[in-house]
Residue, then its C-alpha position, 0 to 999 in steps of 0.5 A: x597442520x594448523x594448531x587449534x587455537x585456545x582462547x584464553x579470554x572470552x570472545x566478544x561478538x560485535x557483528x551479526x550476520x542478520x540471521x538472528x531475529x531481533x527481539x520485538x515486543x509481541x513477536x519474539x521473546x528472549x531466551x532469558x525470559x523463557x527459562x530454557x535456552x532453545x525452548x520453542x517460541x510458542x512456550x516462552x510465556x510459561x512460566x513467567x520469571x520473577x523479579x528476583x530471577x530476572x535480577x540474578x540473570x542480569x547480574x550474571x550477564x553483566x559479569x560476563x560482559x566484565x569478564x570479556x573485558x568491557x567496562x560498565x558506566x551506570x546512571x544514578x539509581x532511580x526509584x522509578x522511570x527508565x535507566x540506561x547502562x553504557x558499555x565501553x570497550x577498551x582499545x586492547x579489546x577492540x584490537x584483539x577482536x579486530x585481529x581475530x576477525x581480520x579487520x583492517x585498522x586504519x593506520x592514520x588517525x582522523x582529527x575530526x569526527x565529521x570528516x569520517x561521516x562520509x565514510x559511513x560510520x555506523x556504530x562507535x565504541x570508546x573508552x570511558x570518557x576518553x578522547x580516543x574513539x574506535x568506530x566500526x563501519x558495519x557496511x565495509x567492516x573496517x575499523x576507523x581510529x578517530x581522535x575526538x576533540x569534543x566530548x559530545x562526539x562520543x558515542x555509547x553502546x546501550x545495554x539493551x542494544x539500542x544504537x545511537x545516532x550520529x548527529x552530523x549525518x542525521x542533521x544533513x539528512x533532515x536538511x537535504x532529504x526530510x524537508x518539503x523544501x527540497x521536493x524538487x531535488x533527487x534523494x541522497x540515496x548513498x547517504x540514506x544507505x550509509x545511515x540506515x543500511x542497504x535495505x532501507x536505502x534500496x526501498x527509497x531508491x525504488x520509490x524514487x525510480x517509481x515516482x520519477x517514471x510516474x511523470x510520463x503517464x501522469x502527463x499523458x493521463x492529463x492530456x487524455x482527460x483534457x481531450x475529453x473536456x475539449x471534445x465532449x460537446x462533439x460527442x454524439x451519444x452524449x448529445x443524444x442522451x441530453x436531447x429532450x426532443x427524443x422523448x425516450x422513456x426508460x423503465x422503472x429502476x425498482x418494482x412498485x414504487x419507482x416511476x418511469x423516467x426520462x433518459x435526458x435526466x442522466x445527461x450530466x452522467x453521460x457527459x462526465x462518462x465521456x471524459x474518461x471513456x473516449x478513443x484516447x483512453x484505449x491508446x492510454x491503456x496500451x501505453x500503460x501496459x508497456x509502461x508497467x513492463x518498462x518500469x520493471x526493466x528500468x528498476x532492474x538496471x538501476x538495482x544492478x548499478x546500486x548493487x555494484x556501487x554498494x558492493x552487494x554483488x557478493x552477497x548470497x540469497x539465504x534459503x528460506x522455508x516454503x510459505x505454509x499456512x497453518x490457519x487456512x480456515x482463518x484466511x478463508x474466513x477473511x475472504x468470506x468477510x471481504x466478499x460479504x462486505x462488498x455484497x452488503x454494500x450492494x444490498x444497501x444500494x438496492x434497498x436505499x434505491x427503493x426507499x428513496x424512490x418513495x419520496x414524492x418530490x420529483x427533484x429528489x426522485x430525479x437525483x436518487x440514483x446519483x445519491x445512492x451511488x455516492x453514499x455507497x461509494x463512501x461506505x465502500x471506502x470506509x469499509x476498505x479502510x477499516x478492514x485493511x487495519x484488521x487484516x494487517x493485524x490478522x496477517x501478523x497474528x497468522x505469521x506469529x503462529x507459524x513460528x518463523x526462525x528468523x526475522x527475514x522469514x517473518x518479513x517474507x511470510x508477513x508481506x505475502x499474507x498482507x498482500x493477499x488479504x489487503x489487495x483482495x480487500x482493496x480491489x474486490x469492490x472495484x472488480x465488482x463494479x467493473x465485471x459483475x455489476x449489471x451483468x446478472x440483473x435480468x430484464x424488465x419482466x424477468x429480473x433477478x431478485x435477492x432476498x425475494x423482493x429486491x432487484x439486482x442493481x443495474x448500470x446507468x445507460x452511459x455504462x458502469x465506467x463512470x461509477x468505476x471511475x468514481x469508485x477507484x478515485x474515492x478508494x485511492x484518494x481516501x486511502x492515501x489521504x486518510x492513511x498518510x495524514x492520520x495513520x502515519x502522521x497524526x496517530x504517531x504524533x499523538x503517541x509521541x507527545x503522550x509518552x513525553x508527558x508521561x516521562x515528564x510526570x515521572x521526572x517531576x517526582x525525582x529530586x532536583x539534584x538527581x536531574x541533569x540534561x538528558x543525553x541523546x540516547x535517552x531522547x532517542x529511546x522515547x521514539x517509536x520502534x522501527x516496524x520494518x519496511x514491509x508496510x511501506x512496500x505494501x502501501x506502494x504495491x497496492x497503489x501500483x495495482x490501482x495505477x496499472x490494473x484499472x487505469x483505463x477507467x481513470x486516466x488521472x490515477x498516475x497523476x494522483x499517485x505521483x502527487x502522493x509519492x512526492x509527498x510520501x517520500x518526504x513524509x517517510x523521510x521525516x518519519x525515519x529521521x525524527x519520529x522513529x528509532x534508527x533501525x539496525x543496518x540490514x544488508x540485502x542485495x535487492x528488494x526481492x529479499x522480502x518475499x520476492x517483491x519483484x515476483x509480486x510486481x510481475x504478477x500485477x503486470x501479468x494481470x494488468x494487460x488482461x484487466x485493462x483489455x476486459x475493462x475497455x471491452x466489457x465495462x466501457x462503451x468503446x466496443x459497442x460504439x465501434x460496432x455500431x459505427x462500422x456495421x450498423x450506421x447508415x452514414x458511418x457516424x455515431x448518429x442513432x447509437x443511443x436509440x440503437x443501444x436501447x431495447x423495447x419493453x411492453x409495459x403490459x408484460x409487467x408481472x403483477x405487482x412490479x409495474x409502477x403504482x403511481x406515475x406522472x407519465x401518461x400515454x406510456x405503452x413501451x419503456x426502454x432499457x439498456x440491452x440488445x434484445x428483440x422487441x416485443x413485436x418479434x416472434x422471439x420477443x426479449x431474446x438476445x438479438x443479432x446485434x448482441x452477439x455481434x457486440x460480444x464477438x467484437x469484445x472478445x476479439x478486442x481482448x485478443x487484439x489487446x493481448x497481441x498488441x502488447 
């Protein structure tokens, strides 16, 4: 039998299993401020402690540290401003803790500190102002006995658990990682892991793999785009659209004020649409579906190698509570707000189309469709950016209401809510253009109206794919450009320099003899606190959705994502090294510890195949062109496709008040519109024709074939 050990001295805990949440302003309050140990997190604000009570608790805490054997070094008292208390742990106390925790102590001293840097020094604790230094390696849980030859190499443990930065490692990371001059080099993933811990190391390893694997689809997407440029002059449908000799008169775009218009006025739109809607796009979409699956499998292999190299195979997953929504009604409100914003932009386009069509200038009328589309897309992008920031704050608020017990639970629940809200906000406008716009507009003489007077918007004769392409490119590039350059660089830069000016103003109030050169820990404390890797993952998950779900409409999306990520890696590196406080090292076995990131990627991959199949079938003109060429073409070519895809409408069948009040066209008896319907001289006028059902069957067959092909 073992005797029960009687601890004659207070125990000193210097390690953490990561299950206790770190107090973060606005999320958790310390037990000391709540007044009752173990009080619920929702009751910590009442009652507030007075300054005398806080001072008494501080004295009691410091007395406990002294009783445990630690030594306290204080700064000169300041009337105002920030002060630090440095704690020093003598060698006997460290030896006692090492023995109790069964940590092996190095038997040989190291003469220089930088020679131990490669062995992952994370936290160093020394006797006050002495040369002997005992460093604790949190990654391997071993003590390293170091003989410091320079006083500047001493490290301190700050009273509020602020850590110190090892200047040698940080300088090396700044030169070899956080530097735009080394974009062409691989990231020093092992050094990142040694300095920041496994959680951040795995994030940058994943980001590096993702960026590297974007190279093949980027090259192929550029080839597809160049193929469209080189063959656009040989494309028969776009040439027929641009041919003025066909003299095709189209039906008005709105009731009353809109006039008839020539099909040739959308010539540039038809040619631009072919650049992204050609035969090579289908092959590229199939390739991207296979690429998405290969990317996940490649990362799993890379992750297993890192787990073995970093000794993470023995870590066990912690059990966490099921995700519960305590404010389901709030989430429903956000869904309603998102779809209301999409509907609001659609109503804006409908109304502005009618208003701008009243312009008597013929040139202005000719470009009204492009003007309305462009302004609507820009408005959509601004709405997405604003709502994304709002939804991020709401996701944090909802997670705080659930009172998660640990920081890991908080991150898991937060990233789920952020993904749900932000992805819905980012993808809703694109889904609307891809699958809903023009589907319920009706036909001339029987249009669908909103608010009684405004017709539902329609797609242009070349199809909605070009508008989907513009919408995707604007939102994707706008998010990357504005968020990366404004939210991640400009705003932190302004906040940091405003804080520096504030601190300088406080220091000017002190006496000259009280001033001294600032220590490194004082400089580091002025940096912004680390907010976790959830926002970084969230940004890349949304981008991955853009690349994989709608790449059939914009083959250049992987190239833009690659360019963004190459800059993003160095931007995040500079932020981690120079702009934020060094995070606490967190051990995790994979990136799935934050609400199973891999599960989110699997969901996106599952939607990827179906989304691309429906985009090619129902948004692009690929299937109708194939049906015409192999079923209705006389000579097996595309000659006559434009005429075949337009239906006839007798202008005498316009309801009262819907025909153009004034027109510049004379001798018009019928107008054309984009649909497959029987002409007015048939017995079943304006009903869906046989060609419509043939095209619909072919579209559904292509969706099934696309699924089986993968």
